[in-house]
DSSP file (Angstrom, degrees, kcal/mol; ACC not computed):
  #  RESIDUE AA STRUCTURE BP1 BP2  ACC     N-H-->O    O-->H-N    N-H-->O    O-->H-N    TCO  KAPPA ALPHA  PHI   PSI    X-CA   Y-CA   Z-CA
    1    1 A M              0   0    0      0, 0.0   155,-3.1     0, 0.0   156,-1.0   0.000 360.0 360.0 360.0 135.2    0.0    0.0    0.0
    2    2 A I  E     -a  157   0A   0    154,-0.2   156,-0.2   153,-0.2     2,-0.2  -0.805 360.0-157.4 -90.6 122.5    1.3    3.5   -0.9
    3    3 A F  E     -a  158   0A   0    154,-2.7   156,-3.4    -2,-0.6     2,-0.4  -0.601  11.7-129.6 -92.1 159.4    1.0    6.0    2.0
    4    4 A Q  E     -aB 159  11A   0      7,-2.8     7,-2.7   154,-0.2     2,-0.6  -0.932   6.4-152.7-114.1 136.5    0.9    9.8    1.4
    5    5 A L  E     +aB 160  10A   0    154,-2.6   156,-2.6    -2,-0.4   157,-1.5  -0.935  38.5 142.7-103.0 114.7    3.0   12.4    3.1
    6    6 A Q  E >   + B   0   9A   0      3,-2.6     3,-1.3    -2,-0.6    -2,-0.1  -0.965  59.6   0.5-155.7 134.7    1.1   15.7    3.1
    7    7 A G  T 3  S-     0   0    0     -2,-0.3     3,-0.1     1,-0.3    12,-0.0   0.792 128.0 -52.4  61.0  31.6    0.6   18.5    5.5
    8    8 A G  T 3  S+     0   0    0      1,-0.2    11,-2.6    10,-0.1     2,-0.4   0.588 118.7  97.5  83.4  10.2    2.9   17.0    8.2
    9    9 A F  E <   -BC   6  18A   0     -3,-1.3    -3,-2.6     9,-0.3     2,-0.5  -0.977  63.9-141.2-133.5 146.3    1.1   13.7    8.3
   10   10 A L  E     +BC   5  17A   0      7,-2.9     7,-1.9    -2,-0.4     2,-0.3  -0.924  37.2 179.7 -99.8 127.3    1.6   10.3    6.8
   11   11 A R  E     +BC   4  16A   0     -7,-2.7    -7,-2.8    -2,-0.5     5,-0.2  -0.947  20.2 150.0-135.8 149.8   -1.8    8.8    5.8
   12   12 A A  E >  S- C   0  15A   0      3,-2.0     3,-3.2    -2,-0.3    -9,-0.1  -0.721  70.8 -23.8-173.3 129.5   -3.4    5.8    4.3
   13   13 A D  T 3  S-     0   0    0      1,-0.3     3,-0.1    -2,-0.2   -10,-0.0   0.801 131.5 -31.7  36.6  61.0   -6.8    4.0    4.7
   14   14 A G  T 3  S+     0   0    0      1,-0.3     2,-0.4     0, 0.0    -1,-0.3   0.284 113.5 116.6  85.8 -11.6   -7.6    5.3    8.1
   15   15 A F  E <   +C   12   0A   0     -3,-3.2    -3,-2.0   138,-0.1     2,-0.3  -0.751  35.5 168.6 -89.2 136.1   -4.0    5.4    9.3
   16   16 A Q  E     +C   11   0A   0     -2,-0.4     2,-0.3    -5,-0.2    -5,-0.2  -0.968   3.1 168.2-147.7 134.0   -2.6    8.8   10.2
   17   17 A A  E     -C   10   0A   0     -7,-1.9    -7,-2.9    -2,-0.3     2,-0.1  -0.998  39.0-106.6-145.2 141.7    0.7    9.7   11.9
   18   18 A R  E     -C    9   0A   0     -2,-0.3   125,-0.5    -9,-0.2     2,-0.3  -0.407  44.2-167.4 -62.4 141.7    2.6   12.9   12.5
   19   19 A A        -     0   0    0    -11,-2.6     2,-0.3   123,-0.1   123,-0.2  -0.982  18.9-148.1-138.0 146.5    5.7   13.1   10.3
   20   20 A A  B     +E  141   0B   0    121,-2.5   121,-2.3    -2,-0.3     2,-0.2  -0.818  22.7 178.4-104.4 152.6    8.9   15.1   10.0
   21   21 A W        -     0   0    0     -2,-0.3   115,-1.9   119,-0.2   118,-0.2  -0.772  39.5 -37.3-141.9-172.1   10.5   15.7    6.6
   22   22 A G  B >   -j  136   0C   0    116,-0.3     3,-2.0     3,-0.3    15,-0.2  -0.122  39.5-134.3 -61.0 141.0   13.5   17.6    5.2
   23   23 A K  T 3  S+     0   0    0    113,-2.6    13,-0.2     1,-0.3    -1,-0.1   0.699 108.4  60.5 -64.0 -19.4   14.6   20.9    6.6
   24   24 A G  T 3  S-     0   0    0     11,-2.9    -1,-0.3     1,-0.3    12,-0.3   0.286 110.9-125.3 -89.4   9.2   14.9   22.0    2.9
   25   25 A G    <   -     0   0    0     -3,-2.0    12,-2.8    10,-0.4     2,-0.5  -0.432  44.7 -45.0  83.4-159.0   11.2   21.4    2.3
   26   26 A I  E     -k   37   0D   0     10,-0.2     2,-0.4    -2,-0.1    10,-0.0  -0.969  64.1-179.7-116.1 124.9    9.8   19.1   -0.4
   27   27 A R  E >   -k   38   0D   0     10,-2.0    12,-2.2    -2,-0.5     3,-0.6  -0.977  34.8-157.1-133.7 136.5   11.3   19.6   -3.8
   28   28 A A  T 3  S+     0   0    0     -2,-0.4     2,-0.2     1,-0.2    -1,-0.1   0.763 101.3  54.9 -74.4 -26.8   10.8   18.0   -7.2
   29   29 A D  T 3  S+     0   0    0      2,-0.0    -1,-0.2     9,-0.0     0, 0.0  -0.292  82.5 177.0-103.0  47.2   14.4   19.0   -8.1
   30   30 A K    <   +     0   0    0     -3,-0.6     2,-0.3    -2,-0.2     7,-0.0  -0.166   1.9 179.5 -51.3 137.9   16.1   17.3   -5.2
   31   31 A S    >   -     0   0    0     91,-0.0     3,-1.8     5,-0.0     5,-0.3  -0.969  37.8 -76.3-141.5 159.7   19.9   17.5   -5.1
   32   32 A E  T 3  S+     0   0    0     87,-2.2    42,-0.0    -2,-0.3    86,-0.0  -0.265 113.1   8.6 -57.4 129.6   22.6   16.3   -2.8
   33   33 A G  T 3  S+     0   0    0    104,-0.2    -1,-0.3    89,-0.1   105,-0.0   0.434  90.3 113.3  84.2   0.5   23.0   18.4    0.3
   34   34 A D  S <  S-     0   0    0     -3,-1.8    -2,-0.1     2,-0.1     3,-0.1   0.592  75.8-131.9 -82.4  -8.0   19.9   20.5   -0.1
   35   35 A G        +     0   0    0    102,-0.4   -11,-2.9     1,-0.2   -10,-0.4   0.613  60.2 136.7  71.9  11.2   18.2   19.0    3.0
   36   36 A A        -     0   0    0     -5,-0.3    -1,-0.2   -12,-0.3   -10,-0.2  -0.587  55.9-129.4 -94.7 152.9   15.0   18.5    1.0
   37   37 A T  E     -k   26   0D   0    -12,-2.8   -10,-2.0   -15,-0.2   102,-0.1  -0.856  39.3-109.0 -92.7 132.1   12.7   15.5    0.8
   38   38 A P  E     -k   27   0D   0      0, 0.0     2,-1.2     0, 0.0   -10,-0.2  -0.391  15.9-130.6 -68.0 136.7   12.0   14.5   -2.8
   39   39 A H  S    S+     0   0    0    -12,-2.2     2,-0.3    -2,-0.1   122,-0.1  -0.752  73.0  92.8 -81.3  97.8    8.5   15.2   -4.3
   40   40 A A  S    S-     0   0    0     -2,-1.2   120,-3.1   118,-0.1     2,-0.6  -0.961  86.9 -80.2-169.9 173.8    8.1   11.7   -5.7
   41   41 A I  E     -D  159   0A   0     -2,-0.3   118,-0.3   118,-0.2    -2,-0.1  -0.915  45.7-162.6 -94.5 120.3    6.7    8.2   -5.1
   42   42 A L  E     -D  158   0A   0    116,-3.4   116,-2.2    -2,-0.6    69,-0.1  -0.891   6.1-147.4-111.0 104.2    9.3    6.5   -3.0
   43   43 A P  E     -D  157   0A   0      0, 0.0    67,-3.3     0, 0.0     2,-0.7  -0.399  20.6-117.3 -69.4 147.2    9.1    2.7   -2.9
   44   44 A L  E     +F  109   0B   0    112,-2.9    65,-0.2    65,-0.2     3,-0.1  -0.779  36.3 175.8 -85.7 114.5   10.1    0.9    0.3
   45   45 A R  E     -     0   0B   0     63,-3.2     2,-0.3    -2,-0.7    -1,-0.2   0.875  57.4 -14.9 -89.1 -42.4   13.1   -1.3   -0.7
   46   46 A K  E     -F  108   0B   0     62,-0.9    62,-3.1    15,-0.1     2,-0.4  -0.983  54.8-130.5-160.9 157.1   14.2   -2.9    2.6
   47   47 A I  E     -Fg 107  63B   0     15,-2.6    17,-2.1    -2,-0.3     2,-0.3  -0.974  19.8-172.3-120.2 132.8   13.9   -2.5    6.4
   48   48 A L  E     -Fg 106  64B   0     58,-3.0    58,-3.1    -2,-0.4     2,-0.3  -0.918   7.4-179.8-119.5 148.4   16.8   -2.4    8.8
   49   49 A Y  E     -Fg 105  65B   0     15,-1.2    17,-2.9    -2,-0.3     2,-1.1  -0.992  36.1-111.2-148.5 155.0   16.6   -2.5   12.6
   50   50 A R    >>  -     0   0    0     54,-2.6     4,-2.8    -2,-0.3     3,-1.9  -0.753  28.3-168.8 -85.4  98.4   18.8   -2.4   15.7
   51   51 A A  T 34 S+     0   0    0     -2,-1.1    -1,-0.2    15,-0.3    16,-0.1   0.720  84.2  60.3 -64.6 -22.3   18.4   -6.0   17.0
   52   52 A D  T 34 S+     0   0    0      1,-0.1    -1,-0.3    -3,-0.1     3,-0.1   0.610 118.5  28.6 -79.5 -10.5   20.1   -5.0   20.3
   53   53 A R  T <4 S+     0   0    0     -3,-1.9     2,-0.3     1,-0.3    -2,-0.2   0.724 124.0  21.2-116.9 -37.0   17.4   -2.3   21.0
   54   54 A I  S  < S-     0   0    0     -4,-2.8    -1,-0.3    50,-0.2    -5,-0.0  -0.921  72.8-107.7-137.0 159.0   14.2   -3.4   19.3
   55   55 A A        -     0   0    0     -2,-0.3    -5,-0.1     1,-0.1    -3,-0.0  -0.487  54.1 -86.9 -77.0 154.6   12.4   -6.5   18.1
   56   56 A P        -     0   0    0      0, 0.0    -1,-0.1     0, 0.0     2,-0.1  -0.358  49.1-117.6 -61.6 143.5   12.0   -6.9   14.3
   57   57 A P        -     0   0    0      0, 0.0     2,-0.5     0, 0.0    92,-0.1  -0.344  23.4-106.4 -76.7 162.4    9.0   -5.1   12.9
   58   58 A R        +     0   0    0     90,-0.2     2,-0.3    -2,-0.1    96,-0.2  -0.791  61.7 134.1 -85.1 129.8    6.1   -6.9   11.1
   59   59 A S        -     0   0    0     -2,-0.5    93,-0.1    93,-0.1     4,-0.1  -0.961  60.8-132.8-169.8 154.8    6.3   -6.2    7.4
   60   60 A K  S    S+     0   0    0     91,-0.4     3,-0.1    -2,-0.3    -1,-0.1   0.565  85.8  93.1 -86.7 -11.4    6.0   -7.8    4.0
   61   61 A T  S    S-     0   0    0     90,-0.2   -15,-0.1    94,-0.2   -16,-0.1  -0.564  96.7 -88.6 -80.2 144.7    9.2   -6.0    3.0
   62   62 A P        -     0   0    0      0, 0.0   -15,-2.6     0, 0.0     2,-0.4  -0.275  49.4-161.0 -55.5 137.3   12.5   -7.8    3.5
   63   63 A I  E     +g   47   0B   0    -17,-0.2   -15,-0.2    -4,-0.1    -4,-0.0  -0.948  16.7 165.5-125.4 139.6   14.0   -7.1    7.0
   64   64 A E  E     -g   48   0B   0    -17,-2.1   -15,-1.2    -2,-0.4     2,-0.1  -0.991  36.2-104.0-150.5 152.1   17.5   -7.5    8.3
   65   65 A P  E     -g   49   0B   0      0, 0.0     2,-0.3     0, 0.0   -15,-0.2  -0.392  36.1-113.8 -72.6 151.5   19.4   -6.4   11.4
   66   66 A I        -     0   0    0    -17,-2.9   -15,-0.3    38,-0.1     2,-0.3  -0.661  27.6-146.3 -81.2 138.0   21.9   -3.5   11.3
   67   67 A A    >   -     0   0    0     -2,-0.3     3,-1.9     1,-0.1    30,-0.2  -0.719  25.5-111.1-100.5 157.6   25.5   -4.5   11.9
   68   68 A R  T 3  S+     0   0    0      1,-0.3    29,-0.3    -2,-0.3    28,-0.1   0.755 117.8  50.7 -57.5 -25.2   28.0   -2.2   13.7
   69   69 A N  T 3  S+     0   0    0     27,-0.1    18,-3.4    26,-0.1     2,-0.3   0.120  82.4 119.3-104.6  21.8   29.8   -1.7   10.4
   70   70 A D  E <   +L   86   0E   0     -3,-1.9    26,-2.2    16,-0.2    27,-0.6  -0.696  33.0 150.5 -87.6 138.6   26.8   -0.8    8.2
   71   71 A G  E     -LM  85  95E   0     14,-2.2    14,-2.3    -2,-0.3     2,-0.4  -0.888  38.1-123.6-150.7-177.5   26.8    2.6    6.5
   72   72 A W  E     -LM  84  94E   0     22,-1.9    22,-2.6    12,-0.3     2,-0.4  -0.989  24.2-128.8-139.6 125.6   25.5    4.5    3.4
   73   73 A C  E     + M   0  93E   0     10,-2.7     9,-2.2     7,-0.4    10,-0.5  -0.603  29.6 168.2 -79.2 126.5   27.8    6.4    1.0
   74   74 A D        +     0   0    0     18,-1.4     2,-0.7    -2,-0.4    19,-0.2   0.055  39.4 117.7-121.9  23.8   26.7   10.0    0.3
   75   75 A D    >   -     0   0    0     17,-0.7     3,-2.1     1,-0.1     6,-0.1  -0.832  52.5-156.6 -95.8 110.5   29.9   11.1   -1.5
   76   76 A V  T 3  S+     0   0    0     -2,-0.7    -1,-0.1     1,-0.3     5,-0.1   0.716  92.0  57.4 -61.7 -20.9   29.0   12.1   -5.1
   77   77 A A  T 3  S+     0   0    0      3,-0.1    -1,-0.3    41,-0.0     2,-0.3   0.539  90.7  92.1 -86.0  -6.4   32.6   11.4   -6.2
   78   78 A D  S X  S-     0   0    0     -3,-2.1     3,-1.5     1,-0.1    -5,-0.0  -0.628  78.3-130.1 -94.5 148.4   32.6    7.8   -5.0
   79   79 A K  T 3  S+     0   0    0      1,-0.3    -1,-0.1    -2,-0.3    -3,-0.0   0.724 109.5  53.3 -65.3 -21.5   31.6    4.8   -7.1
   80   80 A N  T >  S+     0   0    0     -5,-0.1     3,-1.3     3,-0.1    -7,-0.4   0.082  76.5 155.6-102.1  22.8   29.2    3.6   -4.3
   81   81 A Y  T <  S+     0   0    0     -3,-1.5    -7,-0.2     1,-0.3     3,-0.1  -0.248  72.5   9.0 -51.0 132.3   27.3    6.9   -4.1
   82   82 A N  T 3  S+     0   0    0     -9,-2.2     2,-0.3     1,-0.2    -1,-0.3   0.855 109.7 112.2  59.4  40.8   23.8    6.3   -2.7
   83   83 A R  S <  S-     0   0    0     -3,-1.3   -10,-2.7   -10,-0.5    -1,-0.2  -0.959  75.4 -99.0-135.9 154.8   24.6    2.7   -1.8
   84   84 A R  E     -L   72   0E   0     -2,-0.3     2,-0.3   -12,-0.2   -12,-0.3  -0.525  46.9-174.2 -69.5 138.4   25.0    0.7    1.4
   85   85 A V  E     -L   71   0E   0    -14,-2.3   -14,-2.2    -2,-0.2     2,-0.5  -0.883  26.0-114.6-133.7 164.2   28.6    0.3    2.3
   86   86 A T  E     -L   70   0E   0     -2,-0.3   -16,-0.2   -16,-0.2   -17,-0.0  -0.883  50.2 -93.9-101.8 130.7   30.7   -1.6    5.0
   87   87 A L  S    S+     0   0    0    -18,-3.4     2,-0.2    -2,-0.5   -16,-0.0  -0.619 101.4  55.7 -91.6 151.0   32.6    0.6    7.5
   88   88 A P  S    S+     0   0    0      0, 0.0     2,-0.4     0, 0.0    -2,-0.1   0.503  78.8 173.2 -69.4 151.3   35.3    1.7    7.8
   89   89 A Y        -     0   0    0     -2,-0.2     4,-0.1     2,-0.1    -2,-0.1  -0.996  33.7-141.6-135.0 136.9   34.8    3.4    4.4
   90   90 A Q  S    S+     0   0    0     -2,-0.4     2,-0.1     2,-0.1    -1,-0.1   0.789  80.5  66.4 -72.1 -29.4   37.1    5.9    2.8
   91   91 A A  S    S-     0   0    0      1,-0.1    -2,-0.1   -16,-0.0   -17,-0.0  -0.447 103.5 -74.9 -90.6 165.4   34.5    8.2    1.3
   92   92 A R        +     0   0    0     -2,-0.1   -18,-1.4   -19,-0.1   -17,-0.7  -0.307  68.3 153.9 -58.4 139.6   31.9   10.4    3.1
   93   93 A H  E     -M   73   0E   0    -20,-0.3     2,-0.4   -19,-0.2   -20,-0.2  -0.970  42.6-111.2-159.7 166.8   29.1    8.2    4.5
   94   94 A E  E     -M   72   0E   0    -22,-2.6   -22,-1.9    -2,-0.3     2,-0.4  -0.852  28.4-133.2-104.6 147.3   26.5    7.9    7.2
   95   95 A M  E     -M   71   0E   0     -2,-0.4   -24,-0.2   -24,-0.2   -26,-0.1  -0.852   8.2-161.7 -97.9 135.5   26.7    5.3   10.0
   96   96 A F  S    S+     0   0    0    -26,-2.2     2,-1.2    -2,-0.4   -25,-0.1   0.800  78.8  75.8 -82.8 -30.6   23.6    3.2   10.7
   97   97 A W  S    S+     0   0    0    -27,-0.6     2,-0.3   -29,-0.3    -1,-0.1  -0.701  73.2 167.1 -85.3  98.1   24.8    2.2   14.2
   98   98 A R        -     0   0    0     -2,-1.2    -2,-0.0     2,-0.2     5,-0.0  -0.757  48.1-130.6-117.8 157.8   24.2    5.4   16.1
   99   99 A D  S    S+     0   0    0     -2,-0.3    -1,-0.1     2,-0.0    -2,-0.0   0.851  94.8  64.5 -73.1 -35.7   24.1    6.5   19.8
  100  100 A D  S    S-     0   0    0      1,-0.1     3,-0.3    -3,-0.0    -2,-0.2  -0.203  93.1-117.5 -76.9-178.9   20.7    8.2   19.3
  101  101 A H  S >  S+     0   0    0      1,-0.2     3,-1.7     2,-0.1     4,-0.3   0.304  83.3 105.9-104.6   8.7   17.6    6.1   18.4
  102  102 A V  T 3  S+     0   0    0      1,-0.3    26,-1.9     2,-0.1     3,-0.4   0.843  88.0  38.0 -59.9 -36.8   16.9    7.7   15.0
  103  103 A Y  T 3  S+     0   0    0     -3,-0.3    -1,-0.3     1,-0.2     3,-0.2   0.058  79.1 108.9-105.2  25.2   18.2    4.7   13.1
  104  104 A D  S <  S+     0   0    0     -3,-1.7   -54,-2.6     1,-0.3     2,-0.4   0.829  96.4  21.1 -64.9 -29.2   16.9    2.0   15.4
  105  105 A L  E    S+F   49   0B   0     -3,-0.4    23,-0.6    -4,-0.3     2,-0.4  -0.968  80.8 178.7-141.0 122.2   14.4    1.3   12.6
  106  106 A I  E     -FH  48 127B   0    -58,-3.1   -58,-3.0    -2,-0.4     2,-0.6  -0.984  19.1-158.5-130.5 131.5   15.1    2.3    9.0
  107  107 A G  E     -FH  47 126B   0     19,-3.5    19,-2.5    -2,-0.4     2,-0.7  -0.955  22.1-137.9-103.3 121.0   13.1    1.9    5.8
  108  108 A I  E     -FH  46 125B   0    -62,-3.1   -63,-3.2    -2,-0.6   -62,-0.9  -0.700  23.5-153.7 -78.5 115.3   15.4    2.2    2.8
  109  109 A L  E     -F   44   0B   0     15,-1.5     2,-1.4    -2,-0.7    15,-0.3  -0.716  19.2-113.7 -95.1 141.9   13.3    4.3    0.3
  110  110 A G        +     0   0    0    -67,-3.3     2,-0.4    -2,-0.3   -66,-0.1  -0.583  57.9 143.0 -78.0  92.7   13.9    4.1   -3.4
  111  111 A W  S    S-     0   0    0     -2,-1.4    13,-0.2    13,-0.1    12,-0.2  -0.993  73.8 -14.6-132.6 127.5   15.2    7.4   -4.4
  112  112 A N  S    S+     0   0    0     -2,-0.4     5,-0.2     1,-0.1    -1,-0.1   0.871 102.3 111.9  53.8  42.3   17.9    8.0   -7.1
  113  113 A D        +     0   0    0      1,-0.2     3,-0.5     3,-0.2    -1,-0.1   0.467  52.0  72.3-122.8  -3.9   18.8    4.3   -7.0
  114  114 A D  S    S-     0   0    0      1,-1.0    -1,-0.2    -4,-0.0     2,-0.1  -0.517 129.5  -2.7-149.7  76.8   17.7    2.9  -10.4
  115  115 A P  S    S-     0   0    0      0, 0.0    -1,-1.0     0, 0.0     2,-0.4   0.582  93.8-131.6 -91.2 168.5   19.9    4.2  -11.9
  116  116 A V        -     0   0    0     -3,-0.5     2,-0.5    -2,-0.1    -3,-0.2  -0.665  20.9-162.6 -77.1 131.1   22.0    6.3   -9.5
  117  117 A V    >   -     0   0    0     -2,-0.4     3,-1.9    -5,-0.2     4,-0.2  -0.980  25.6-112.1-118.4 123.2   22.5    9.9  -10.8
  118  118 A K  T 3  S+     0   0    0     -2,-0.5   -41,-0.0     1,-0.3   -42,-0.0  -0.219  97.8   9.5 -54.4 138.1   25.4   11.9   -9.3
  119  119 A H  T 3  S+     0   0    0      1,-0.1   -87,-2.2   -88,-0.1    -1,-0.3   0.399  94.5 110.1  73.7   0.8   24.2   14.9   -7.3
  120  120 A R  S <  S-     0   0    0     -3,-1.9    -2,-0.1   -89,-0.3    -1,-0.1   0.564  89.8 -86.2 -84.2  -6.2   20.5   13.9   -7.4
  121  121 A G        -     0   0    0     -4,-0.2     2,-0.3    -9,-0.1    -1,-0.2  -0.096  43.8-150.9 114.5 147.8   20.5   13.1   -3.7
  122  122 A S        +     0   0    0      1,-0.2   -89,-0.1   -91,-0.1   -48,-0.1  -0.904  60.8  37.8-143.9 168.3   21.2   10.1   -1.5
  123  123 A A        +     0   0    0     -2,-0.3     2,-0.8   -50,-0.2    -1,-0.2   0.896  58.7 169.0  56.0  50.4   20.3    8.4    1.8
  124  124 A I        +     0   0    0    -15,-0.3   -15,-1.5   -13,-0.2     2,-0.3  -0.852  16.1 166.2 -95.4 110.6   16.6    9.1    1.7
  125  125 A F  E     -H  108   0B   0     -2,-0.8    15,-2.6   -17,-0.2     2,-0.6  -0.767  43.9-128.4-122.9 162.8   15.2    6.9    4.5
  126  126 A L  E     +Hi 107 140B   0    -19,-2.5   -19,-3.5    -2,-0.3     2,-0.2  -0.980  53.8 149.7-104.5 118.6   12.0    6.4    6.5
  127  127 A H  E     -Hi 106 141B   0     13,-2.4    15,-2.2    -2,-0.6     2,-0.3  -0.794  48.8 -61.8-144.6-177.2   13.3    6.4   10.2
  128  128 A V  E     - i   0 142B   0    -26,-1.9    15,-0.2   -23,-0.6     2,-0.1  -0.523  52.2-127.6 -75.4 133.3   12.4    7.2   13.8
  129  129 A A        -     0   0    0     13,-3.0    15,-0.2    -2,-0.3    -1,-0.1  -0.420  22.7-107.0 -76.6 152.5   11.7   10.9   14.5
  130  130 A R    >   -     0   0    0      4,-0.3     3,-2.3    -2,-0.1    -1,-0.1  -0.445  42.1-101.2 -69.3 156.6   13.4   12.9   17.2
  131  131 A P  T 3  S+     0   0    0      0, 0.0    -1,-0.1     0, 0.0    -2,-0.1   0.808 124.3  43.6 -54.2 -32.3   11.1   13.5   20.2
  132  132 A D  T 3  S-     0   0    0      2,-0.0    -2,-0.0     0, 0.0    -3,-0.0   0.338 109.5-121.9 -96.1   8.0   10.4   17.1   19.0
  133  133 A F    <   -     0   0    0     -3,-2.3  -112,-0.2     1,-0.1     3,-0.1   0.840  43.0-178.9  56.3  37.6    9.9   16.1   15.3
  134  134 A T        -     0   0    0      1,-0.1    -4,-0.3  -114,-0.1    -1,-0.1  -0.317  38.2 -85.9 -60.9 151.9   12.7   18.5   14.2
  135  135 A P        -     0   0    0      0, 0.0  -113,-0.2     0, 0.0    -1,-0.1  -0.180  44.5-132.0 -59.8 154.7   13.2   18.4   10.4
  136  136 A T  B     -j   22   0C   0   -115,-1.9  -113,-2.6     3,-0.3  -112,-0.2  -0.236  27.3 -99.2 -94.2-175.7   15.4   15.8    8.9
  137  137 A E  S    S-     0   0    0   -115,-0.2  -102,-0.4  -114,-0.1  -104,-0.2   0.311  96.8 -52.8 -86.9   7.2   18.2   16.0    6.3
  138  138 A G  S    S+     0   0    0      1,-0.3  -116,-0.3  -103,-0.1  -102,-0.1   0.238 110.6 111.3 139.0  -8.6   15.7   14.9    3.6
  139  139 A C        -     0   0    0   -118,-0.2     2,-0.4  -102,-0.1    -3,-0.3  -0.186  67.5-114.2 -81.1 178.0   14.3   11.7    5.1
  140  140 A I  E     - i   0 126B   0    -15,-2.6   -13,-2.4  -119,-0.2     2,-0.4  -0.971  34.8-167.4-114.0 132.9   10.8   11.1    6.4
  141  141 A A  E     +Ei  20 127B   0   -121,-2.3  -121,-2.5    -2,-0.4     2,-0.3  -0.969  11.0 176.2-131.3 139.8   10.6   10.4   10.2
  142  142 A L  E     - i   0 128B   0    -15,-2.2   -13,-3.0    -2,-0.4  -123,-0.1  -0.886  43.9 -85.1-130.2 160.2    7.8    9.0   12.4
  143  143 A A     >  -     0   0    0   -125,-0.5     4,-2.7    -2,-0.3     3,-0.3  -0.397  48.9-111.7 -58.5 146.8    7.5    8.1   16.1
  144  144 A L  H  > S+     0   0    0      1,-0.2     4,-2.6   -15,-0.2     5,-0.2   0.893 117.4  50.4 -53.4 -45.3    8.7    4.6   16.6
  145  145 A S  H  > S+     0   0    0      1,-0.2     4,-2.0     2,-0.2    -1,-0.2   0.886 112.8  46.6 -63.4 -38.2    5.3    3.2   17.4
  146  146 A D  H  > S+     0   0    0     -3,-0.3     4,-2.6     2,-0.2    -1,-0.2   0.882 110.9  52.1 -70.3 -38.4    3.8    4.9   14.3
  147  147 A L  H  X S+     0   0    0     -4,-2.7     4,-2.3     2,-0.2    -2,-0.2   0.932 111.0  47.4 -62.6 -45.8    6.6    3.6   12.1
  148  148 A R  H  X S+     0   0    0     -4,-2.6     4,-2.1    -5,-0.2    -2,-0.2   0.910 112.7  49.9 -60.9 -42.2    6.0    0.1   13.4
  149  149 A A  H  X S+     0   0    0     -4,-2.0     4,-1.1    -5,-0.2    -2,-0.2   0.903 110.2  49.7 -64.9 -42.1    2.3    0.4   12.8
  150  150 A A  H ><>S+     0   0    0     -4,-2.6     5,-1.3     1,-0.2     3,-0.5   0.920 111.3  48.9 -63.5 -43.8    2.8    1.7    9.2
  151  151 A L  H ><5S+     0   0    0     -4,-2.3     3,-1.2     1,-0.2   -91,-0.4   0.888 108.7  53.6 -63.1 -38.5    5.1   -1.2    8.3
  152  152 A A  H 3<5S+     0   0    0     -4,-2.1    -1,-0.2     1,-0.3    -2,-0.2   0.739  99.7  63.4 -68.1 -22.9    2.6   -3.7    9.8
  153  153 A Q  T <<5S-     0   0    0     -4,-1.1    -1,-0.3    -3,-0.5    -2,-0.2   0.079 124.9 -98.8 -90.2  24.0   -0.1   -2.2    7.5
  154  154 A S  T < 5 -     0   0    0     -3,-1.2     2,-0.2     1,-0.2    -3,-0.2   0.838  51.2-173.2  65.2  36.6    1.8   -3.3    4.4
  155  155 A L      < +     0   0    0     -5,-1.3    -1,-0.2    -4,-0.2  -153,-0.2  -0.463  12.4 169.5 -57.6 124.5    3.4    0.1    3.7
  156  156 A S        -     0   0    0   -155,-3.1  -112,-2.9     1,-0.4     2,-0.3   0.463  60.0 -20.1-116.9  -8.2    5.1   -0.5    0.3
  157  157 A G  E     -aD   2  43A   0   -156,-1.0  -154,-2.7  -114,-0.3     2,-0.4  -0.965  58.0-114.2 177.0 172.2    6.0    3.1   -0.5
  158  158 A I  E     -aD   3  42A   0   -116,-2.2  -116,-3.4    -2,-0.3     2,-0.8  -0.993  11.0-150.9-131.2 128.9    5.3    6.8    0.2
  159  159 A E  E     -aD   4  41A   0   -156,-3.4  -154,-2.6    -2,-0.4     2,-0.7  -0.886  18.9-150.7 -95.0 112.9    3.9    9.4   -2.2
  160  160 A V  E     +a    5   0A   0   -120,-3.1  -154,-0.1    -2,-0.8  -120,-0.1  -0.770  29.0 160.5 -89.3 114.6    5.4   12.7   -1.1
  161  161 A I              0   0    0   -156,-2.6  -155,-0.2    -2,-0.7    -1,-0.2   0.819 360.0 360.0-102.8 -44.4    2.9   15.4   -2.0
  162  162 A G              0   0    0   -157,-1.5  -156,-0.3  -137,-0.0  -136,-0.1   0.362 360.0 360.0 143.1 360.0    3.9   18.3    0.2
């Protein structure tokens, strides 16, 4: 089921949850480093979770635990730009194993991945929101309980409207 992100809420068939999105707003012309969430339909590719902190979520999407050495390359000059990488990694990257709880549960969203286009943006995830729902770097974020509920309702993607 495709959920819609609009007006600060993620919605679908009776489900509604408060959501945070990119500090750069929502943009159709998303580019690397702009802090924006892409105005697009973003399919849910895979779910990752911190097995030392939470139980695996219910979902029809493939699920796997995060390892301490998991990361995501966001360096436009690197051959693995917008791809999952193993740490340590020489190019700029994000770490999935974090001290905060933002990446305890992550949905890898399909943005700029088929094919990857340099500078079009990377690391667009569905993840846990900070307690005050501060804007993200371009991802979509929900409270952990809402994220688990959305995944359990067969979330297969998100249509970002604005």
